[in-house]
N, C-alpha and C positions, 0 to 999 in steps of 0.2 A: 694230280687230283688231290683234293684236300682229304685228310685222314678222317675216317668215320668212327665215332665213339657212341655206341648205343648200348644201353643196359639190357635191352631185350630185342631179339629178332626172331619172331615166332612164325616161321613159314610151315613147319611140319611139327605137329604135336602127336606123338605116338601114344597108343593106348587109349584113345578116345574114339570108339567106333562111330558115335554119332557124327563127330566132325569129319571123320574119314569118309563116311557114306555121303554126307552132304557135299564134300569136295568132289567126289566122283560124279555125283549128279550134276554139279555145276560145270565140271569139265566136259560132260556130254553136251550140255546146252551151250557152253561157251568154249569151243576148242581154241587152244592157244592162250587162254585167259591167264593161267597161272604163270606161264613163262614170261608174258608181258608184264604181269604184276611184279615179278621179281626184278625186272629191269626198272620199273617205276620206283621200287624200294631203293635201288641204287641211285637213281636220279634225284629223288627228293631227299637230299642229304642235309638235314638240319637238326641240331640238337633240341630245338624248340618245337619240333613238328612231329606229329604222329599220323600214320596212314592206317585207316581201318577199312576192311572189306567184309561185307556181310552178304548172305544169299537173299533170295526173294522173301524168305520168311523172317529175315532179320537176325539170323544166327551169325555171329562173328566167326569167320573162317580164317582170316588172315589179319595179322596185326604187326605193325612195326612202330616202335615208340622211341623218341629221342630222350636223352637224359633229363632235360629240363622239364618235361611233361610227364615223367614216369609216375610220380606220386598222384598227379591229377587223373591219370588213366587207370593204372592198376590199383591205386589206393581207393578208387571209387567203384571197384568191382567190375571194370570193363576188361574181360579176358576173352581169349578164344573159347568159343562154345557158349558164351553168354548172349542174351537177347539185346541186340543193338538198340531197338526202339525203346526199351525200358531204361537201359543203363546210360544212354546218352544224356538223359535229363538229370543224372546225378553228377555230371561233369561241372566243376565250378564255373561261375559266370565269367571269370577273367580269362578262361580258355575259349577262344573263338573256334566255332565248328561250322563247316559247310560240307554238304553231301550232294552227290549227283548220281543219277541212275545209269546202269549199264543194261542194254537191251539185247535180247536174243534174236534169232532169225525170225521168230514169230512176232516180233515187234512188242513183246511183253517184257516187262522188267524182270531181269534175271538176277541182278545183284545191285548192291549199293556200295559206292566208294566214298569215303569221307576223309577230310583233312582237318586236323585239330592243331591249333597253334597257341602258344602261351601268351602272345602279345595282343592286346586289345587293338593296337594300331594296325594289325595285319589282316583285317577282314577282307579287303580286296585281294590280298595275296592268297588267302585261304580259298576264297571263292574261285579265283582263276586256276589254282592248282587242282581243285576238285573237278572242275570242268575239263581241264587238260587230261587228267587221269582217266576220267570216264570216256572221253573222246578217243584217247589212245587205245584203251581196252576194246572199245567198239570197232575201231579200225582193225585191230589184230584178229578179232573174232570173225569179222566179215571176210578178211583175207584168207584165214584158215578154211572157212567154209567154201570159198571159191577154189581152194587148192593151190593158191599162189603164196607160198610161205615167205617169199622175199619181199612181198608187197607191204607189210605193216609199217616197217621203218620208213619207207619212202613216202607212203601216204601220210603217216603221222607228221612227218617233218614238213609236209606241204601246207599244213594248217598254220595260220599266223600265230595262234597262241602257243602251239607246240614248238614252232620255230623259235619264237622269242624266249621260251622257257629253256630250251636246250642251249641257246646262245648264251644265256646268263650263266648256265652251269659250266660252259666252256671258258668263261672269262678267267677263272682261276689258273687254268693251265697256260693261257696266253700271257698272263702277267708274270706268274712265277717262272714260266718257261722250264728251266731245269735246275734252278737254284733252290735248294731245300730251305735256306734261311728266309728267302722271300716268301716261299710257300707257307712257312710257319707264321710269318708276320701277317700274311693275308688271312689265314685262318683265325688268328688272334683278333684281328681287326673286325672280321665278320661277327665273331662272338660279342665283341664290345658293342658293335652297332646294334646287335639284337637286344642289348640292355640299355641302349641310348647313352652310352658312356662316351664323353668327348675324346677324340683321338688327336694326338699331335705328331705329325710326321716330320722327321729331321733328315735332311739329305742335301747333297750338293745340287747346284743348279743343273737342270737337265737330267736328274737321276730318276725321273718318272713319278714324282709325288702326285701330280694331278691324275695321271693314268691309274695309279694305285687307288686314289680316293674314288675315282669313277667305278673301279672294280668293286670296292666295298659297297657302294651304292647299289650296284646291280645284283650283288650276291645277298643283300639283306632285304628285309620286308619293306625297306624304304624305296625300293625300285618303282613302286606305284606312284611315288611323288617325283618332283623334279630334282635334278642335280644342278645347283646354282653355284658357279665359281666366281669369286671376286679376288682380283689381284690387288692387295692393299698397297703395293708399291707403285702401281701404274695409275691409280686414280688420284688426281690432285687433292691435296689436303682440304681445300676449300669445298670440294664436292663429295668427298667420301662419306660424310655424315648423311647427306640426303640420298646418296646412292644406296647405302645400307638400310637406313631407317625409312626412307620414303617421305613424302610430304603431301599435305592437303592442298586443295585449290587455293591460290592466293597466299601461300605460306611466305613467299618472298618474291622480290622483283626478279622477273625472268622465269618464274616457275611455270610449268606446263599448265594450261587452262584446266585440264581434267585431273590434275594432281599426278602422283606417281607412286605405285606400289614398290616399296623398297625391296632390295634383294632378300632380306630376311623374310618378309611376308611371302615373296615368290617361292621361297624354299619350304613353305609350310607343308608338312607331311613328307618331306624328302630330306635332302642333304644340302647343307650350306658349307662350301669349301672355301676357306679363307687362306689364300696363298700369300706368302711373305707377310705373315701376321706380325713379325717383328718390326715392320715398317709402319704399323698403324699408329696414328697420332695419340698422344696420351689422353686428350680430351674425349676422343671417341672410345678409348678403351673403357672408360667409366660407363658409357652408355651401353656398350656391348656386355659388360659385366651385369648390368641391370637386366638385360634381355635373358641372359643365361640363368640368373637367379630366379626371376619371376616368371619366365616363360611367356613374356609379352613384350610388345614393342609399341612405342608411342611415336607415330609419324610427326615430322616437323609441322607446326601450325595446328596441331590437334591436341585436345586434352583427353581423348578417349584411347586407352590402350587396346591393342589388337592381340589376342591370344595366338601363339604360334607353337607348333610342335615340330621341332627340327633336330636333326642329328648334325652336330658340329664336328667337322674335320678341318684342322688347321695345319699349315705347313710353313716351314722356314729353313733357311740355310744358316741362320744366325745362332749364336749361343745365347738363348733366351735367359738362362740363369745369370750369365754375365750382364745382360741388359737390365735384369732386375737389380743387380748389385749397383749398376751405374745409374739407376733411377730413370732408365729409358723405357721400362716396361713395368706395369703394375704387378706386384707380387700376387695379389688376390686373383687377378685375371689369369695369371700364369697357371696357378693351381686349379682354376676352373677349366681351362683348356686342356691341361695335361692330365686328363683322366688316365690315359696310358700313353707313354712315349714310345714311338716305333721308329727305329733308325733304318733308313733305306741305304743300302751300300752303293757306292759309286760303281760305274761300269767296270773300272779296272780291277775291282775286288770281287766281282761276281764270278762264281764258278761255272756259270752257263754262258760265258761270253761268246764262245764260238757258236753255240746253239742260237743265241740271239742274233748274231751276224747272219746266219743262214735264214732265220725266221724273217728278219727285216728285208733281206734280199727277195725272199719269196713273195712277201706282201707287196713290195714296191714294183717288182717285175711281173707280178701275177703268175709266178712260176715259170717264166720264160727265160730266166738267166741263171747262171751259176758262177761260182768263184773259181778262178785258177788257184791251184794249190799254193803257189808262192804268194799270190795276192792275199789269200785267206790267212796265211801265216803272218804276213805283215800287219794285217788288220788286227789279228789276235794279240800281237805283241805291243801294239800301240797303247799309250796310256789313257787316251780319251778324256782330256780335261773337260770337254763339253758334254760328256756322258752320252745318254741315249739320244739326245737331240742332235748332237754332233754326228753320232753314228748314222742316224737316218738321213741327215743331209749329205753325208759323205757317200752313202749308197745311191742316193738320188742323182748326185753329180756324176758318179761313175757310170750309172746306167745311161746317162745322156751321151756318153762317148762310146758305148758298146755297140758293135755292129753285128757280131755273130753270136751273141748270147753268152759270152764268156767275159767276166770282169777280170782283167789282167792287171799286173803291177803298174803298167803305164797309164791306166785309167784312174789311179789313186793320187791324192794330193802329195806334193813333194815332202811335206812334213811327216807323212806316214811312211812313205817309201824310203826316205833318207834317214829314218831313225827307228829301224826295226828293233834294235835291242834297247829301246828307250827305258823299259822297266828295269833293266839291269845297270843302267848308267846312273851316276850320282847326281844327274841334273835335277831330278825331282820335278814337282809341279811348277815351281818358279822358273826353272831352267827351260822347260818345255814351252811355257807361255811366253817367256822373254824371247826365245828363239823365233817363235811365230811372229811376235810384234816386230822384231828386227827384220824378219823376212818381208813383212808388209811395209817396211820403212816407216814404222810408227803411225800408220794409218789405222786409227782405232776403230773406225767404222768397218773397214775391210776385215780386221781381225775378228770383230764381233760377228760379222756375217759368216765368216769362215767357221767359227765355233758354234754358230747357231744360237747365240745369246744376244741380249740387248746391250747397248753401250753402257748403260748405267750399271748393269751386272758386271760387265768387264772392268769398269772403273773400280767397283767395290773389290773385285778379285785382285786387281793391281795394288790397291791400297793394302789389302791383307798380306800380299806377298812382298810388300815394300818395293814395288816396281815404280820408279819415278820417271816421268817424261823429261828428257834432257832439255835444258833451257835453250840450247843452240840447235835443237832438232827442227827440221822443216816438216812439222806435223801437218798432215792434210786430213781434213775431216769433212764429211758430207754436210754437216750443219754450217760450216764456214762457207761452203760453196752456195748453199741455199740462201745464206744471208747476203751474199754479194749480188744475187739475182733478185 
C-alpha cells in the first residue's frame, strides 16, 4: 500500500462539547457511520484530496485533508465545528468540490459528505468519489439497522462504482507486489501525474513499463479519461505522423473518407503512453514538441489546431542521453519528456521475485495450481532475460503440461532447469542469450517466441551484446518460410 502523508487527520476533537454531542446524535441516527467513515478515510488516499463530513445542520464533524489542499481548507477557516454551508463558499475557485447526501432510516437527510480536490481537471473524479462515499455510508447504516454487521462490505462492493474504485486502489499493491523500490516509484509517479509532469520510464524490454503506466493512469485523476498506448517502434515511419496527429477528410491519397482522430486527440483528458520513444523519427519529434509546448495538435490537412489536455508517459530501453549526443534524438524534446525519470528494475534485480512468481501462477491458474519446491527454486534462480513477459509465458507453458495442479521441474523449459545457478555463473546476459540461440540452432524466430519478445527487439539485443550470426550457420527463420510460399 502506498504510504500516506497527511498534515491533519481530525477524527476526534476532545474538549468541544458541541461537536461531541452532535457526533453522538449522528451515531444514533446512523449506526456504524463513523466506523465506515474511518475506512473511507483510509481508501481515499490522495495528497490533493480532502474529505468533509457534516451533519444535517451543516456543522462539520469529521475532516481529513491532504497536504496539497491544507492551505485551501484550513487557511479559509474550514475546521471541525464550523458551518459547512457558509465556509464552503470561501474555498478558492481552483479547488473542485462535490457533495452528496447521506440519509437515515426515515429517508431524511442526516449528513453530507463532500470531496474537495486541488485539480480543476478532476471534476468527474470528485463527483464519483462523493457519490461512492455517500452510497457506501448508506449501505453501512442500512446493514447495521438490520443487525447484519458483515453485510456492508459485501453490499458496497457489489455496486459498480464502489467496485471500480476499490479496484483502482488495489492496483498499487498488484504492480509493486513486494518490492519497496517499485512501490516508491509508483507513489512518485502518482504525485507527478497529479501535477501533469511528464514521466519517462527507463527499463529493459519486458520489465513492465506499460503495466506501470496503466497503473499511474488508474491511480490518478486521469482515470476518467482514456489510456492510449502507441508503440513508436512498431508503427511504420510513413504512417506514424498520421497515427499520432490524425488527419482531415481528403488529407492525402488513401485517407479514410471521414478522416481520423489521432492518438493524441483520443487521449484528451487521459494518458498518452509513448512506448519506445527513442525510435520516433526526428521529423515527428519536432511536431510532438510543438504539441507539448502549446497543448494543441494540428491534424494533417487542417489549419485549425485542436486543444488537448493529456498526461504524457513515455518509455524506452535506450540511453536517450547518448541518442541526444549522437544527434538521433532532439535535446529539447528529451528535456520536455523527462520531467522525471523513473528506472524500472529488471526481474532479476527485484526483491519480490518469488512473490511475483506465485502471483503470476495464481492469476494464470485461477488459484488451481502450485509450484513444487524444486521448481520454484529453479525459477527463482533463473536470470529472466525476457523479464516479466518471459515469466508469464513460462508459467502459461508449464500449466499446459500440468495434470494434478503441481508445477514440477519437468514442466519447465530446459534453459531454466539446466541452469539453476545461472546468476552465480560468469556467463552474464550475453552468455545466457547466446546459449539459448545455440540451443534453438540460430532460429531467431524460435528464440524470440521463447523469450516473449519481437524479433526486432531480439536483433537489437544481439547487436548490443555483440552476438553475430555466423556466416556458415544454417539459420532458419519464419519470414524466409513465408517468402517461399
